[in-house]
N, CA, C, O and the ligand as a Tripos MOL2 file, in Angstrom:
@<TRIPOS>MOLECULE
protein
  305   303    77     0     0
PROTEIN
NO_CHARGES

@<TRIPOS>ATOM
      1 N          -4.2820   36.6420   -7.8810 N.3       1 MET1
      2 CA         -4.0430   35.5660   -6.9170 C.3       1 MET1
      3 C          -2.9120   34.6820   -7.4310 C.2       1 MET1
      4 O          -2.8950   34.3120   -8.6050 O.2       1 MET1
      5 N          -1.9910   34.3520   -6.5760 N.am      2 PHE2
      6 CA         -0.8860   33.4960   -7.0050 C.3       2 PHE2
      7 C          -0.6130   32.4230   -5.9480 C.2       2 PHE2
      8 O          -0.9280   32.5710   -4.7670 O.2       2 PHE2
      9 N          -0.0130   31.3430   -6.4350 N.am      3 PHE3
     10 CA          0.3680   30.2350   -5.5530 C.3       3 PHE3
     11 C           1.8650   30.0440   -5.6390 C.2       3 PHE3
     12 O           2.4550   30.1700   -6.7120 O.2       3 PHE3
     13 N           2.4660   29.7450   -4.5340 N.am      4 LEU4
     14 CA          3.9010   29.5100   -4.4860 C.3       4 LEU4
     15 C           4.1370   28.0120   -4.3180 C.2       4 LEU4
     16 O           3.9100   27.4590   -3.2420 O.2       4 LEU4
     17 N           4.6000   27.3490   -5.3990 N.am      5 PHE5
     18 CA          4.8350   25.9110   -5.3820 C.3       5 PHE5
     19 C           6.3210   25.6280   -5.2270 C.2       5 PHE5
     20 O           7.1670   26.4570   -5.5600 O.2       5 PHE5
     21 N           6.6170   24.4600   -4.7230 N.am      6 GLY6
     22 CA          8.0120   24.0460   -4.6220 C.3       6 GLY6
     23 C           8.1150   22.5710   -4.3150 C.2       6 GLY6
     24 O           7.1200   21.9150   -4.0070 O.2       6 GLY6
     25 N           9.3410   22.0490   -4.4040 N.am      7 LEU7
     26 CA          9.6090   20.6550   -4.0810 C.3       7 LEU7
     27 C          10.5380   20.6100   -2.8740 C.2       7 LEU7
     28 O          11.5380   21.3260   -2.8160 O.2       7 LEU7
     29 N          10.1980   19.7700   -1.9280 N.am      8 THR8
     30 CA         10.9970   19.6020   -0.7240 C.3       8 THR8
     31 C          11.4430   18.1470   -0.6370 C.2       8 THR8
     32 O          10.6150   17.2390   -0.7180 O.2       8 THR8
     33 N          12.7370   17.9200   -0.4730 N.am      9 THR9
     34 CA         13.2590   16.5620   -0.3290 C.3       9 THR9
     35 C          13.8230   16.3990    1.0720 C.2       9 THR9
     36 O          14.6720   17.1730    1.5140 O.2       9 THR9
     37 N          13.3320   15.3730    1.7640 N.am     10 ARG10
     38 CA         13.8110   15.0860    3.1180 C.3      10 ARG10
     39 C          14.3240   13.6570    3.1760 C.2      10 ARG10
     40 O          13.8000   12.7680    2.5050 O.2      10 ARG10
     41 N          15.3500   13.4490    3.9820 N.am     11 GLU11
     42 CA         15.9020   12.1100    4.1820 C.3      11 GLU11
     43 C          15.7650   11.7230    5.6420 C.2      11 GLU11
     44 O          16.0490   12.5170    6.5390 O.2      11 GLU11
     45 N          15.3210   10.4770    5.8710 N.am     12 HIS12
     46 CA         15.1720    9.9680    7.2320 C.3      12 HIS12
     47 C          15.9400    8.6610    7.3520 C.2      12 HIS12
     48 O          15.7550    7.7440    6.5520 O.2      12 HIS12
     49 N          16.8020    8.5850    8.3570 N.am     13 LEU13
     50 CA         17.5330    7.3420    8.6230 C.3      13 LEU13
     51 C          16.5710    6.3430    9.2410 C.2      13 LEU13
     52 O          16.0070    6.5930   10.3060 O.2      13 LEU13
     53 N          16.3820    5.1990    8.5670 N.am     14 GLN14
     54 CA         15.4580    4.1840    9.0610 C.3      14 GLN14
     55 C          16.1360    3.2970   10.1090 C.2      14 GLN14
     56 O          15.6520    3.1570   11.2330 O.2      14 GLN14
     57 N          17.2710    2.6990    9.7150 N.am     15 PHE15
     58 CA         18.0260    1.8580   10.6450 C.3      15 PHE15
     59 C          19.4160    1.6190   10.0800 C.2      15 PHE15
     60 O          19.6890    1.9520    8.9270 O.2      15 PHE15
     61 N          20.2870    1.0460   10.8880 N.am     16 THR16
     62 CA         21.6440    0.7050   10.4640 C.3      16 THR16
     63 C          21.8920   -0.7630   10.7940 C.2      16 THR16
     64 O          21.6700   -1.1980   11.9240 O.2      16 THR16
     65 N          22.3500   -1.5200    9.8050 N.am     17 ARG17
     66 CA         22.6400   -2.9360   10.0010 C.3      17 ARG17
     67 C          23.9850   -3.2760    9.3670 C.2      17 ARG17
     68 O          24.3910   -2.6730    8.3740 O.2      17 ARG17
     69 N          24.6620   -4.2500    9.9600 N.am     18 SER18
     70 CA         25.9050   -4.7270    9.3610 C.3      18 SER18
     71 C          25.5690   -5.7030    8.2440 C.2      18 SER18
     72 O          24.8050   -6.6500    8.4340 O.2      18 SER18
     73 N          26.1500   -5.4590    7.0840 N.am     19 ALA19
     74 CA         25.9260   -6.3240    5.9270 C.3      19 ALA19
     75 C          27.0990   -6.1470    4.9750 C.2      19 ALA19
     76 O          27.9230   -5.2470    5.1370 O.2      19 ALA19
     77 N          27.1570   -7.0330    3.9700 N.am     20 ASN20
     78 CA         28.2100   -6.9210    2.9720 C.3      20 ASN20
     79 C          27.8660   -5.8060    1.9900 C.2      20 ASN20
     80 O          26.7470   -5.7320    1.4830 O.2      20 ASN20
     81 N          28.8390   -4.9470    1.7330 N.am     21 CYS21
     82 CA         28.6550   -3.8440    0.7960 C.3      21 CYS21
     83 C          28.8300   -4.3740   -0.6220 C.2      21 CYS21
     84 O          29.7140   -5.1900   -0.8840 O.2      21 CYS21
     85 N          27.9750   -3.9020   -1.5410 N.am     22 ARG22
     86 CA         28.0720   -4.3560   -2.9160 C.3      22 ARG22
     87 C          29.1570   -3.6120   -3.6900 C.2      22 ARG22
     88 O          29.4730   -3.9810   -4.8210 O.2      22 ARG22
     89 N          29.7280   -2.5690   -3.0920 N.am     23 TYR23
     90 CA         30.7830   -1.8110   -3.7650 C.3      23 TYR23
     91 C          32.1670   -2.2160   -3.2710 C.2      23 TYR23
     92 O          33.0150   -2.6210   -4.0660 O.2      23 TYR23
     93 N          32.4020   -2.1070   -1.9510 N.am     24 CYS24
     94 CA         33.7420   -2.3810   -1.4350 C.3      24 CYS24
     95 C          33.8900   -3.8240   -0.9600 C.2      24 CYS24
     96 O          35.0100   -4.2740   -0.7190 O.2      24 CYS24
     97 N          32.7770   -4.5660   -0.8190 N.am     25 GLY25
     98 CA         32.8470   -5.9630   -0.4340 C.3      25 GLY25
     99 C          33.1130   -6.1980    1.0360 C.2      25 GLY25
    100 O          33.2180   -7.3490    1.4590 O.2      25 GLY25
    101 N          33.2250   -5.1330    1.8370 N.am     26 GLN26
    102 CA         33.4930   -5.2530    3.2660 C.3      26 GLN26
    103 C          32.1830   -5.4940    4.0260 C.2      26 GLN26
    104 O          31.1090   -5.0650    3.6030 O.2      26 GLN26
    105 N          32.3070   -6.1980    5.1680 N.am     27 HIS27
    106 CA         31.1680   -6.3560    6.0680 C.3      27 HIS27
    107 C          31.1660   -5.1260    6.9690 C.2      27 HIS27
    108 O          31.9080   -5.0690    7.9490 O.2      27 HIS27
    109 N          30.3430   -4.1580    6.6410 N.am     28 ALA28
    110 CA         30.3630   -2.8600    7.3180 C.3      28 ALA28
    111 C          28.9240   -2.4190    7.5970 C.2      28 ALA28
    112 O          27.9950   -2.9060    6.9520 O.2      28 ALA28
    113 N          28.7310   -1.5040    8.5480 N.am     29 PRO29
    114 CA         27.3860   -0.9910    8.8090 C.3      29 PRO29
    115 C          26.7980   -0.3090    7.5720 C.2      29 PRO29
    116 O          27.4420    0.5330    6.9450 O.2      29 PRO29
    117 N          25.5630   -0.6900    7.2340 N.am     30 GLN30
    118 CA         24.8490   -0.1230    6.0950 C.3      30 GLN30
    119 C          23.6560    0.6650    6.6260 C.2      30 GLN30
    120 O          22.8400    0.1430    7.3850 O.2      30 GLN30
    121 N          23.5680    1.9190    6.2200 N.am     31 GLN31
    122 CA         22.4370    2.7500    6.6340 C.3      31 GLN31
    123 C          21.3350    2.6400    5.5890 C.2      31 GLN31
    124 O          21.5990    2.7140    4.3880 O.2      31 GLN31
    125 N          20.1110    2.4650    6.0440 N.am     32 VAL32
    126 CA         18.9580    2.4790    5.1470 C.3      32 VAL32
    127 C          18.2290    3.7990    5.3670 C.2      32 VAL32
    128 O          17.7310    4.0850    6.4570 O.2      32 VAL32
    129 N          18.1810    4.5890    4.3070 N.am     33 ILE33
    130 CA         17.6280    5.9400    4.3640 C.3      33 ILE33
    131 C          16.4200    6.0210    3.4500 C.2      33 ILE33
    132 O          16.4550    5.5370    2.3190 O.2      33 ILE33
    133 N          15.3570    6.6290    3.9390 N.am     34 GLN34
    134 CA         14.1810    6.8570    3.1050 C.3      34 GLN34
    135 C          14.1660    8.3210    2.6720 C.2      34 GLN34
    136 O          14.2250    9.2290    3.5000 O.2      34 GLN34
    137 N          14.0870    8.5290    1.3730 N.am     35 ARG35
    138 CA         14.0890    9.8900    0.8140 C.3      35 ARG35
    139 C          12.7150   10.1680    0.2170 C.2      35 ARG35
    140 O          12.2330    9.4180   -0.6320 O.2      35 ARG35
    141 N          12.0910   11.2520    0.6690 N.am     36 ARG36
    142 CA         10.7660   11.6080    0.1750 C.3      36 ARG36
    143 C          10.8180   12.9860   -0.4680 C.2      36 ARG36
    144 O          11.3570   13.9360    0.0990 O.2      36 ARG36
    145 N          10.2500   13.0700   -1.6530 N.am     37 THR37
    146 CA         10.1070   14.3530   -2.3360 C.3      37 THR37
    147 C           8.6450   14.7500   -2.2790 C.2      37 THR37
    148 O           7.7730   14.0170   -2.7470 O.2      37 THR37
    149 N           8.3800   15.9160   -1.7030 N.am     38 LYS38
    150 CA          7.0010   16.3650   -1.5210 C.3      38 LYS38
    151 C           6.7680   17.6680   -2.2590 C.2      38 LYS38
    152 O           7.6440   18.5280   -2.3560 O.2      38 LYS38
    153 N           5.5520   17.7810   -2.7760 N.am     39 LEU39
    154 CA          5.1170   19.0360   -3.3790 C.3      39 LEU39
    155 C           4.6540   19.9450   -2.2510 C.2      39 LEU39
    156 O           3.8250   19.5560   -1.4280 O.2      39 LEU39
    157 N           5.1910   21.1530   -2.2180 N.am     40 SER40
    158 CA          4.8030   22.0760   -1.1600 C.3      40 SER40
    159 C           4.1500   23.3150   -1.7760 C.2      40 SER40
    160 O           4.5430   23.7840   -2.8450 O.2      40 SER40
    161 N           3.1550   23.8200   -1.0780 N.am     41 VAL41
    162 CA          2.4630   25.0360   -1.4690 C.3      41 VAL41
    163 C           2.6290   26.0230   -0.3170 C.2      41 VAL41
    164 O           2.2390   25.7380    0.8160 O.2      41 VAL41
    165 N           3.2010   27.1650   -0.6090 N.am     42 PHE42
    166 CA          3.5210   28.1610    0.4210 C.3      42 PHE42
    167 C           4.3600   27.5390    1.5420 C.2      42 PHE42
    168 O           4.1140   27.7650    2.7260 O.2      42 PHE42
    169 N           5.3640   26.7460    1.1300 N.am     43 PHE43
    170 CA          6.3430   26.1100    2.0270 C.3      43 PHE43
    171 C           5.7330   25.0600    2.9570 C.2      43 PHE43
    172 O           6.3850   24.6420    3.9140 O.2      43 PHE43
    173 N           4.5090   24.6300    2.6980 N.am     44 ILE44
    174 CA          3.8800   23.5710    3.4930 C.3      44 ILE44
    175 C           3.8580   22.2990    2.6380 C.2      44 ILE44
    176 O           3.1720   22.2660    1.6160 O.2      44 ILE44
    177 N           4.6060   21.2320    3.0380 N.am     45 PRO45
    178 CA          4.6050   19.9950    2.2680 C.3      45 PRO45
    179 C           3.2270   19.3330    2.2970 C.2      45 PRO45
    180 O           2.6600   19.1020    3.3650 O.2      45 PRO45
    181 N           2.6930   19.0320    1.1000 N.am     46 LEU46
    182 CA          1.3350   18.4900    1.0330 C.3      46 LEU46
    183 C           1.2930   17.0660    0.4970 C.2      46 LEU46
    184 O           0.7600   16.1740    1.1580 O.2      46 LEU46
    185 N           1.8510   16.8380   -0.6990 N.am     47 ILE47
    186 CA          1.6940   15.5590   -1.3830 C.3      47 ILE47
    187 C           3.0600   14.9380   -1.6070 C.2      47 ILE47
    188 O           3.9820   15.6030   -2.0780 O.2      47 ILE47
    189 N           3.1920   13.6390   -1.2630 N.am     48 THR48
    190 CA          4.4360   12.9140   -1.5450 C.3      48 THR48
    191 C           4.4460   12.5180   -3.0160 C.2      48 THR48
    192 O           3.5780   11.7740   -3.4720 O.2      48 THR48
    193 N           5.4350   13.0210   -3.7560 N.am     49 LEU49
    194 CA          5.5310   12.7240   -5.1850 C.3      49 LEU49
    195 C           6.4210   11.5150   -5.4470 C.2      49 LEU49
    196 O           6.1490   10.7260   -6.3520 O.2      49 LEU49
    197 N           7.4780   11.3660   -4.6630 N.am     50 LYS50
    198 CA          8.4480   10.3090   -4.9240 C.3      50 LYS50
    199 C           8.9920    9.7980   -3.5960 C.2      50 LYS50
    200 O           9.3020   10.5790   -2.6970 O.2      50 LYS50
    201 N           9.1020    8.4780   -3.4870 N.am     51 LYS51
    202 CA          9.6270    7.8700   -2.2690 C.3      51 LYS51
    203 C          10.6680    6.8370   -2.6800 C.2      51 LYS51
    204 O          10.3470    5.8790   -3.3840 O.2      51 LYS51
    205 N          11.9100    7.0240   -2.2470 N.am     52 THR52
    206 CA         12.9600    6.0670   -2.5860 C.3      52 THR52
    207 C          13.6730    5.6360   -1.3160 C.2      52 THR52
    208 O          13.7450    6.3790   -0.3370 O.2      52 THR52
    209 N          14.2030    4.4040   -1.3550 N.am     53 ARG53
    210 CA         14.9920    3.8700   -0.2470 C.3      53 ARG53
    211 C          16.4270    3.7300   -0.7230 C.2      53 ARG53
    212 O          16.6920    3.2420   -1.8210 O.2      53 ARG53
    213 N          17.3460    4.1680    0.1270 N.am     54 LEU54
    214 CA         18.7600    4.1220   -0.2340 C.3      54 LEU54
    215 C          19.5180    3.3030    0.7960 C.2      54 LEU54
    216 O          19.2290    3.3480    1.9920 O.2      54 LEU54
    217 N          20.4980    2.5530    0.3000 N.am     55 GLN55
    218 CA         21.4180    1.8430    1.1820 C.3      55 GLN55
    219 C          22.7650    2.5240    1.0550 C.2      55 GLN55
    220 O          23.3290    2.5920   -0.0370 O.2      55 GLN55
    221 N          23.2910    3.0360    2.1810 N.am     56 VAL56
    222 CA         24.5480    3.7780    2.1680 C.3      56 VAL56
    223 C          25.5560    3.0280    3.0190 C.2      56 VAL56
    224 O          25.3050    2.7350    4.1880 O.2      56 VAL56
    225 N          26.6940    2.7210    2.4230 N.am     57 CYS57
    226 CA         27.7720    2.0400    3.1360 C.3      57 CYS57
    227 C          28.5410    3.0690    3.9540 C.2      57 CYS57
    228 O          28.9400    4.1060    3.4250 O.2      57 CYS57
    229 N          28.7550    2.7930    5.2450 N.am     58 THR58
    230 CA         29.4970    3.7400    6.0820 C.3      58 THR58
    231 C          31.0050    3.5910    5.8930 C.2      58 THR58
    232 O          31.7700    4.4420    6.3460 O.2      58 THR58
    233 N          31.4400    2.5160    5.2290 N.am     59 ASN59
    234 CA         32.8610    2.3150    4.9860 C.3      59 ASN59
    235 C          33.3390    3.0900    3.7600 C.2      59 ASN59
    236 O          34.3230    3.8260    3.8320 O.2      59 ASN59
    237 N          32.6380    2.9230    2.6300 N.am     60 CYS60
    238 CA         33.0980    3.5590    1.3910 C.3      60 CYS60
    239 C          32.1600    4.6640    0.9210 C.2      60 CYS60
    240 O          32.5240    5.4240    0.0230 O.2      60 CYS60
    241 N          30.9760    4.7770    1.4900 N.am     61 GLY61
    242 CA         30.0310    5.8110    1.0660 C.3      61 GLY61
    243 C          29.2360    5.4260   -0.1620 C.2      61 GLY61
    244 O          28.4980    6.2540   -0.6960 O.2      61 GLY61
    245 N          29.3660    4.1950   -0.6260 N.am     62 GLY62
    246 CA         28.6240    3.7470   -1.8040 C.3      62 GLY62
    247 C          27.1260    3.7780   -1.5370 C.2      62 GLY62
    248 O          26.6600    3.2590   -0.5230 O.2      62 GLY62
    249 N          26.3790    4.3830   -2.4420 N.am     63 THR63
    250 CA         24.9410    4.5480   -2.2760 C.3      63 THR63
    251 C          24.2210    3.8530   -3.4180 C.2      63 THR63
    252 O          24.5730    4.0210   -4.5860 O.2      63 THR63
    253 N          23.2050    3.0660   -3.0660 N.am     64 SER64
    254 CA         22.4100    2.4220   -4.1010 C.3      64 SER64
    255 C          20.9560    2.4450   -3.6860 C.2      64 SER64
    256 O          20.6330    2.4340   -2.4980 O.2      64 SER64
    257 N          20.0850    2.4760   -4.6750 N.am     65 SER65
    258 CA         18.6500    2.4540   -4.4430 C.3      65 SER65
    259 C          18.2170    1.0140   -4.2080 C.2      65 SER65
    260 O          18.6260    0.1150   -4.9420 O.2      65 SER65
    261 N          17.3880    0.7910   -3.1860 N.am     66 ILE66
    262 CA         16.9340   -0.5680   -2.8890 C.3      66 ILE66
    263 C          15.4160   -0.5980   -2.8890 C.2      66 ILE66
    264 O          14.7610    0.4310   -2.7250 O.2      66 ILE66
    265 N          14.8640   -1.7920   -3.0750 N.am     67 SER67
    266 CA         13.4130   -1.9590   -3.0860 C.3      67 SER67
    267 C          12.9190   -2.2080   -1.6640 C.2      67 SER67
    268 O          13.7140   -2.3610   -0.7360 O.2      67 SER67
    269 N          11.6140   -2.2470   -1.5070 N.am     68 GLY68
    270 CA         11.0230   -2.4940   -0.1990 C.3      68 GLY68
    271 C          11.3630   -3.8650    0.3470 C.2      68 GLY68
    272 O          11.5820   -4.0270    1.5470 O.2      68 GLY68
    273 N          11.4060   -4.8740   -0.5520 N.am     69 SER69
    274 CA         11.7340   -6.2260   -0.0900 C.3      69 SER69
    275 C          13.2000   -6.3140    0.3310 C.2      69 SER69
    276 O          13.5300   -7.0330    1.2740 O.2      69 SER69
    277 N          14.0860   -5.5830   -0.3630 N.am     70 GLU70
    278 CA         15.4920   -5.5580    0.0440 C.3      70 GLU70
    279 C          15.6580   -4.8690    1.3960 C.2      70 GLU70
    280 O          16.4980   -5.2600    2.2070 O.2      70 GLU70
    281 N          14.8320   -3.8190    1.6290 N.am     71 GLN71
    282 CA         14.8700   -3.1410    2.9260 C.3      71 GLN71
    283 C          14.4310   -4.0840    4.0410 C.2      71 GLN71
    284 O          15.0470   -4.1250    5.1050 O.2      71 GLN71
    285 N          13.3430   -4.8570    3.7880 N.am     72 ARG72
    286 CA         12.8690   -5.7990    4.8030 C.3      72 ARG72
    287 C          13.8830   -6.9040    5.0490 C.2      72 ARG72
    288 O          14.0310   -7.3660    6.1800 O.2      72 ARG72
    289 N          14.5910   -7.3390    3.9920 N.am     73 ALA73
    290 CA         15.6190   -8.3620    4.1510 C.3      73 ALA73
    291 C          16.7750   -7.8520    5.0090 C.2      73 ALA73
    292 O          17.3680   -8.6120    5.7750 O.2      73 ALA73
    293 N          17.0950   -6.5620    4.8790 N.am     74 LEU74
    294 CA         18.1650   -5.9720    5.6940 C.3      74 LEU74
    295 C          17.7120   -5.7770    7.1300 C.2      74 LEU74
    296 O          18.5250   -5.8490    8.0510 O.2      74 LEU74
    297 N          16.4220   -5.5310    7.3330 N.am     75 ALA75
    298 CA         15.9180   -5.1830    8.6580 C.3      75 ALA75
    299 C          15.9770   -6.3650    9.6150 C.2      75 ALA75
    300 O          16.0950   -6.1730   10.8260 O.2      75 ALA75
    301 N          15.8940   -7.6190    9.0780 N.am     76 TYR76
    302 CA         15.8640   -8.7970    9.9540 C.3      76 TYR76
    303 C          17.0870   -9.6590    9.7930 C.2      76 TYR76
    304 O          17.2110  -10.6860   10.4600 O.2      76 TYR76
    305 ZN         31.2570   -0.1380    0.9830 Zn       77 ZN77
@<TRIPOS>BOND
     1     1     2 1
     2     2     3 1
     3     3     4 2
     4     3     5 am
     5     5     6 1
     6     6     7 1
     7     7     8 2
     8     7     9 am
     9     9    10 1
    10    10    11 1
    11    11    12 2
    12    11    13 am
    13    13    14 1
    14    14    15 1
    15    15    16 2
    16    15    17 am
    17    17    18 1
    18    18    19 1
    19    19    20 2
    20    19    21 am
    21    21    22 1
    22    22    23 1
    23    23    24 2
    24    23    25 am
    25    25    26 1
    26    26    27 1
    27    27    28 2
    28    27    29 am
    29    29    30 1
    30    30    31 1
    31    31    32 2
    32    31    33 am
    33    33    34 1
    34    34    35 1
    35    35    36 2
    36    35    37 am
    37    37    38 1
    38    38    39 1
    39    39    40 2
    40    39    41 am
    41    41    42 1
    42    42    43 1
    43    43    44 2
    44    43    45 am
    45    45    46 1
    46    46    47 1
    47    47    48 2
    48    47    49 am
    49    49    50 1
    50    50    51 1
    51    51    52 2
    52    51    53 am
    53    53    54 1
    54    54    55 1
    55    55    56 2
    56    55    57 am
    57    57    58 1
    58    58    59 1
    59    59    60 2
    60    59    61 am
    61    61    62 1
    62    62    63 1
    63    63    64 2
    64    63    65 am
    65    65    66 1
    66    66    67 1
    67    67    68 2
    68    67    69 am
    69    69    70 1
    70    70    71 1
    71    71    72 2
    72    71    73 am
    73    73    74 1
    74    74    75 1
    75    75    76 2
    76    75    77 am
    77    77    78 1
    78    78    79 1
    79    79    80 2
    80    79    81 am
    81    81    82 1
    82    82    83 1
    83    83    84 2
    84    83    85 am
    85    85    86 1
    86    86    87 1
    87    87    88 2
    88    87    89 am
    89    89    90 1
    90    90    91 1
    91    91    92 2
    92    91    93 am
    93    93    94 1
    94    94    95 1
    95    95    96 2
    96    95    97 am
    97    97    98 1
    98    98    99 1
    99    99   100 2
   100    99   101 am
   101   101   102 1
   102   102   103 1
   103   103   104 2
   104   103   105 am
   105   105   106 1
   106   106   107 1
   107   107   108 2
   108   107   109 am
   109   109   110 1
   110   110   111 1
   111   111   112 2
   112   111   113 am
   113   113   114 1
   114   114   115 1
   115   115   116 2
   116   115   117 am
   117   117   118 1
   118   118   119 1
   119   119   120 2
   120   119   121 am
   121   121   122 1
   122   122   123 1
   123   123   124 2
   124   123   125 am
   125   125   126 1
   126   126   127 1
   127   127   128 2
   128   127   129 am
   129   129   130 1
   130   130   131 1
   131   131   132 2
   132   131   133 am
   133   133   134 1
   134   134   135 1
   135   135   136 2
   136   135   137 am
   137   137   138 1
   138   138   139 1
   139   139   140 2
   140   139   141 am
   141   141   142 1
   142   142   143 1
   143   143   144 2
   144   143   145 am
   145   145   146 1
   146   146   147 1
   147   147   148 2
   148   147   149 am
   149   149   150 1
   150   150   151 1
   151   151   152 2
   152   151   153 am
   153   153   154 1
   154   154   155 1
   155   155   156 2
   156   155   157 am
   157   157   158 1
   158   158   159 1
   159   159   160 2
   160   159   161 am
   161   161   162 1
   162   162   163 1
   163   163   164 2
   164   163   165 am
   165   165   166 1
   166   166   167 1
   167   167   168 2
   168   167   169 am
   169   169   170 1
   170   170   171 1
   171   171   172 2
   172   171   173 am
   173   173   174 1
   174   174   175 1
   175   175   176 2
   176   175   177 am
   177   177   178 1
   178   178   179 1
   179   179   180 2
   180   179   181 am
   181   181   182 1
   182   182   183 1
   183   183   184 2
   184   183   185 am
   185   185   186 1
   186   186   187 1
   187   187   188 2
   188   187   189 am
   189   189   190 1
   190   190   191 1
   191   191   192 2
   192   191   193 am
   193   193   194 1
   194   194   195 1
   195   195   196 2
   196   195   197 am
   197   197   198 1
   198   198   199 1
   199   199   200 2
   200   199   201 am
   201   201   202 1
   202   202   203 1
   203   203   204 2
   204   203   205 am
   205   205   206 1
   206   206   207 1
   207   207   208 2
   208   207   209 am
   209   209   210 1
   210   210   211 1
   211   211   212 2
   212   211   213 am
   213   213   214 1
   214   214   215 1
   215   215   216 2
   216   215   217 am
   217   217   218 1
   218   218   219 1
   219   219   220 2
   220   219   221 am
   221   221   222 1
   222   222   223 1
   223   223   224 2
   224   223   225 am
   225   225   226 1
   226   226   227 1
   227   227   228 2
   228   227   229 am
   229   229   230 1
   230   230   231 1
   231   231   232 2
   232   231   233 am
   233   233   234 1
   234   234   235 1
   235   235   236 2
   236   235   237 am
   237   237   238 1
   238   238   239 1
   239   239   240 2
   240   239   241 am
   241   241   242 1
   242   242   243 1
   243   243   244 2
   244   243   245 am
   245   245   246 1
   246   246   247 1
   247   247   248 2
   248   247   249 am
   249   249   250 1
   250   250   251 1
   251   251   252 2
   252   251   253 am
   253   253   254 1
   254   254   255 1
   255   255   256 2
   256   255   257 am
   257   257   258 1
   258   258   259 1
   259   259   260 2
   260   259   261 am
   261   261   262 1
   262   262   263 1
   263   263   264 2
   264   263   265 am
   265   265   266 1
   266   266   267 1
   267   267   268 2
   268   267   269 am
   269   269   270 1
   270   270   271 1
   271   271   272 2
   272   271   273 am
   273   273   274 1
   274   274   275 1
   275   275   276 2
   276   275   277 am
   277   277   278 1
   278   278   279 1
   279   279   280 2
   280   279   281 am
   281   281   282 1
   282   282   283 1
   283   283   284 2
   284   283   285 am
   285   285   286 1
   286   286   287 1
   287   287   288 2
   288   287   289 am
   289   289   290 1
   290   290   291 1
   291   291   292 2
   292   291   293 am
   293   293   294 1
   294   294   295 1
   295   295   296 2
   296   295   297 am
   297   297   298 1
   298   298   299 1
   299   299   300 2
   300   299   301 am
   301   301   302 1
   302   302   303 1
   303   303   304 2
@<TRIPOS>SUBSTRUCTURE
     1 MET1         2 RESIDUE 1 A MET
     2 PHE2         6 RESIDUE 1 A PHE
     3 PHE3        10 RESIDUE 1 A PHE
     4 LEU4        14 RESIDUE 1 A LEU
     5 PHE5        18 RESIDUE 1 A PHE
     6 GLY6        22 RESIDUE 1 A GLY
     7 LEU7        26 RESIDUE 1 A LEU
     8 THR8        30 RESIDUE 1 A THR
     9 THR9        34 RESIDUE 1 A THR
    10 ARG10       38 RESIDUE 1 A ARG
    11 GLU11       42 RESIDUE 1 A GLU
    12 HIS12       46 RESIDUE 1 A HIS
    13 LEU13       50 RESIDUE 1 A LEU
    14 GLN14       54 RESIDUE 1 A GLN
    15 PHE15       58 RESIDUE 1 A PHE
    16 THR16       62 RESIDUE 1 A THR
    17 ARG17       66 RESIDUE 1 A ARG
    18 SER18       70 RESIDUE 1 A SER
    19 ALA19       74 RESIDUE 1 A ALA
    20 ASN20       78 RESIDUE 1 A ASN
    21 CYS21       82 RESIDUE 1 A CYS
    22 ARG22       86 RESIDUE 1 A ARG
    23 TYR23       90 RESIDUE 1 A TYR
    24 CYS24       94 RESIDUE 1 A CYS
    25 GLY25       98 RESIDUE 1 A GLY
    26 GLN26      102 RESIDUE 1 A GLN
    27 HIS27      106 RESIDUE 1 A HIS
    28 ALA28      110 RESIDUE 1 A ALA
    29 PRO29      114 RESIDUE 1 A PRO
    30 GLN30      118 RESIDUE 1 A GLN
    31 GLN31      122 RESIDUE 1 A GLN
    32 VAL32      126 RESIDUE 1 A VAL
    33 ILE33      130 RESIDUE 1 A ILE
    34 GLN34      134 RESIDUE 1 A GLN
    35 ARG35      138 RESIDUE 1 A ARG
    36 ARG36      142 RESIDUE 1 A ARG
    37 THR37      146 RESIDUE 1 A THR
    38 LYS38      150 RESIDUE 1 A LYS
    39 LEU39      154 RESIDUE 1 A LEU
    40 SER40      158 RESIDUE 1 A SER
    41 VAL41      162 RESIDUE 1 A VAL
    42 PHE42      166 RESIDUE 1 A PHE
    43 PHE43      170 RESIDUE 1 A PHE
    44 ILE44      174 RESIDUE 1 A ILE
    45 PRO45      178 RESIDUE 1 A PRO
    46 LEU46      182 RESIDUE 1 A LEU
    47 ILE47      186 RESIDUE 1 A ILE
    48 THR48      190 RESIDUE 1 A THR
    49 LEU49      194 RESIDUE 1 A LEU
    50 LYS50      198 RESIDUE 1 A LYS
    51 LYS51      202 RESIDUE 1 A LYS
    52 THR52      206 RESIDUE 1 A THR
    53 ARG53      210 RESIDUE 1 A ARG
    54 LEU54      214 RESIDUE 1 A LEU
    55 GLN55      218 RESIDUE 1 A GLN
    56 VAL56      222 RESIDUE 1 A VAL
    57 CYS57      226 RESIDUE 1 A CYS
    58 THR58      230 RESIDUE 1 A THR
    59 ASN59      234 RESIDUE 1 A ASN
    60 CYS60      238 RESIDUE 1 A CYS
    61 GLY61      242 RESIDUE 1 A GLY
    62 GLY62      246 RESIDUE 1 A GLY
    63 THR63      250 RESIDUE 1 A THR
    64 SER64      254 RESIDUE 1 A SER
    65 SER65      258 RESIDUE 1 A SER
    66 ILE66      262 RESIDUE 1 A ILE
    67 SER67      266 RESIDUE 1 A SER
    68 GLY68      270 RESIDUE 1 A GLY
    69 SER69      274 RESIDUE 1 A SER
    70 GLU70      278 RESIDUE 1 A GLU
    71 GLN71      282 RESIDUE 1 A GLN
    72 ARG72      286 RESIDUE 1 A ARG
    73 ALA73      290 RESIDUE 1 A ALA
    74 LEU74      294 RESIDUE 1 A LEU
    75 ALA75      298 RESIDUE 1 A ALA
    76 TYR76      302 RESIDUE 1 A TYR
    77 ZN77       305 GROUP 0 **** ****
């Protein structure tokens, strides 16, 4: 008997807001993306192992990891 394990990473665009970029300093649309890494068994994602939030600048492409409170601050 054998099991086929793997890791699956998916990204979901949460929202886009205009804000100042911490890299290029421009007031440009910032995408907030949630990235989830899941453990999959026989290609079926079962358990979320890692959850990160990313802020991506649409002007320069600068990507940084943000916390939940930073995400909420961007959302409103
Ligand atoms: Zn930028």
